[in-house]
N, C-alpha and C positions, 0 to 999 in steps of 0.2 A: 504493500500500500504506500509506503513512504516514498518510493521512487515515482509514483504517479504525480505527486504534487509539483515537482519542477517542470514536468511535461505540461501539466495544465496551466501553470503560470506562464510558461513560454508561449503556449497557444493563445492565451488571453493578452499577451504582450503586443500582438498585432492589432493596430487600431480598428480595422474593419471587422476582424473576428470578434473583438471586444464589443463593437457596436451591435453585431448580431446577438451576442450573448446578453447584452443589456436590454435589447428590445424584447427578447424572449423572457427575460426576468420580469419585465413590466407586464407582459401578457400572461404570465403564469396564473392559473394552471391551463390556459388555453393551448391548443395545438394550432400553430399558425401555418397556413399554406405557404409553400415556397414562393409562389408568385407574389403574394402579399409582402413577404419579407423583402424580396428583391425590389419591389416598387417603393416600399417605405424607405429603404436605405439607398435607393438610386444605383442598384447593382445589376449587372448583366446576369442572366440566369446561370451561365457556366461559372462565373466568378463567385456567385453565392454558393453554388454547389461545392466549390473548392473550400470555401470557408466553413460551411456546415460539416463537411466531411472531416476537417481537422478537429472541429469541436466534438464531433461524435467519436473520433478516434481517442480523444482525451477523456471521453466518458462524461462530458458536460452537457450533451444534448442527445435527445432520442428522436428517432424518426418513425413515422407511421404512414402507411399508404391508405388513402381513402379514395377508392376508384382509381382514377388516373392522376390524382393529386398527391403529392408528398407533403406531409405536415410535420412540423418540428416543435418540440417543447424542451424546456429546461429539465435536466435530470437533477431535481432539487436535492436529493441526498448527496450527490457528488458535489454540487455547489456548496452546500453547507459544510461538507468535509473539508473542502478547499479553504473556505473562509475560516473555519475552526483551526485549521493547520497554521495559518498566519497568526491568528489571535493567540493561540496557546503558545506558540513560539515566542511571540512578543512578551506575553505575560510572565514567562519564566524569567525573563531578564528585567523587565520594567513593569511590574504588576500595577504600579500606581497609574500608568497610562491606560490600562485596560479595565480598571475597576468599574467604571460606569457601564461597560458592556458585559463584563463577565459576572458581575454581581447579580444573583437571581432576584434580588429585591430592587433592581434598577428600573428606570422608566420603561425600558424595552420589555421587561418581564411582568411588571406589576399591572393589575387590572386598572381600568379607568375609575375615577370617582363617579358616584351616583349623582348626576347633575344634568343640566340641559346641554346637549351636544351640538356642535357646529358641523354641518355636513355640506360638502360642495359636490355638485354633479357637473361633469365636463363632457361636452361633445364638440364637434367641429363648428357647426353653425349656431348653436344655442338658440334654435328656432323651433324645435319639436321635442326630441327625446329628453334632453336635459331639463327643458322647461316642464315637460310632463313629470319628471322625477321630483323636481323642486315642488311643484304644485301638489302632487300626491302626498309627499311626506309632510308638507305643511298642514294639509287638511287632515291627514290620518293621525298624526302625532305631534302637532305643533306645540304641545305642552312639554314634550321631551326633547324635541329637535328643532334647531333653527336651520332651515334649508336655504341653500343658495345654488345658483347655476351660472355657468359661463361657457364661452366657446373659444377655441384656439384660433378660429377665423370666423367670427360671428357675422351673421347676416344683418342687414340693415333693419329688418322687420321680422316679427314672428310669423310662422307659417299659418295661413288662414285656416287650413284644415285642422291644425293642432288647436287653434283657438276655438274652433267650433266644437271639438271634442271636449275641451276643458269647460266651455260654457254649458254644454249638455250635462256635464257631471257636477255642476254647481260650484266650480272653483272661482276664486276672485282673480279676475284678469288685470285689475288695475295695478297690481304690484309687479307685473311681469314685463321684462324688456330684455333684449339681446345685449350681452356685455362681453367684453374681452376678458380672458382669464387674468391678464395683468392687473385688472381692477382689484383683484384679491391678493396681490403679491407685494403691496406697499407696506410701509411700517405701521399704518393705521388699519390694516386689514384684519379681519377676524382670524384667530388661530383655530385651525380646523382640527376636529377629532377624526373625521372621515373624509376621504376624497375618492370619489368613484368616477371612472370614465365609462360612458355608455355608448361610445362608438369606437370602432377599431382604429380609425385614423387618428383620433385624439390620443388613444393609448399608445400608438406607435411613435408619437412625437417625443423628442428628448426634452423634457421640461426640467427646470431646476427643482431641487427637493423642497418640499414644503416645511416650514418651521414647525416645531412642536411634535414631530414624529407622528403624524396622523396615520391611522389605519387606512390603507389604500387598496382598491380592488378594481378589476375590470368587469363591468356588467354589459358587455357588448350586445347590441341589438341591431337588427336589420333597419336600415334607414327608410322610413316610410316616405320621405320626400322624393325618393328615387322611383317610387311606384308609378308605373305607366298604365294608362287605361282611362276608363270613364271616371267621372267625379265620384260615383258610387263605389267603384273599386278603390280609388284613392282614399276615400273616407274610411272604408273597411280596414285598409292597411294602418291608418292612424289609430283606429279603435283597437286593433290587435296589439299595436305597440304600447298603447296606454294600458291595456289589460295585462301585458307581460310585466310592465313596470309596477303595476298595482300589486300583482302577485309577489314580485320580489320585495316590494316595500312591506308587504304583510309579513314576510319571513324575516326581514331585517328588524322591524319594530318589535317582533316577538323575542328577539335575542336578549338573554339576561346579561347585558353589557357590563354592568358593574361587578358581576360575580365571575366573569371569565378573565383568565390571564390573556395577555396580548397575543400569544401564539394561538391559543384556542379561538380567540375572537377573529384573528386573521383568517383562520381556516373556515370559520363559520360564515364570514362575509364572502369569502371565495365560493363557498358552496351555494350561497344564495344566488350568486351570479351565474351559476351553472344550470339553474332551472330553465327548462325549455320555454320558448315563446308560445304563449297560448292566447286564445281569443279573449276579448274583453269580457270581464264578468258582468252579469246583468245588473 
């Protein structure tokens, strides 16, 4: 086992291989299609193949075939082993440096306090999916959560089909607007407890880390804005997206947040994001 770590570190020493690794870490536990990886990183397919082959040989990435598509995911046990290798080696020589990370009572391990939590939902346009998520959480559990949403490339206006669905469901539309994610990155911005991406494109982007060590997860959903067809077909796509987010929010708000350690909480919110998209509840 010991001889594996220099090979893994050497593999990650290449900037583009590291970029693939980091993107897959952001998308964990998703399996990401090779075409999506190549597009997100601006790589030619054969170049990406070379990089993921090296990561697979080092044991850091796994591959799965779905039909004609190859999908990749982080081998999380191997990633943890590699990080632990560095951490433990450091702590033997300079334990005072590692104390905040290695202490089981540290912020990274301790449960959250029982209070009102700040939650941010991010997608690209901030015109439908993240707006749905913000509105649903505010209405469902506004006494326990303060919900926000933003986009990495926000549209100038909210999608009219999304607004129609929210109006039908009795949500307050007056508080909604499309905003750039940088609006929540200044010194006076809220400190978030949870940050969720709800579209693959936003999750693939390399954003700076959020202060306060929020729990983050990817709850990717099909973009209803891209639905083609009649107005009735488009409306149905938005209803289904709303329903999927409503189901996930039901699972999220049911979590015993204050009693879970952060590792268990991270797994729980990851699991919520893996629930299948279903039709809108009645």
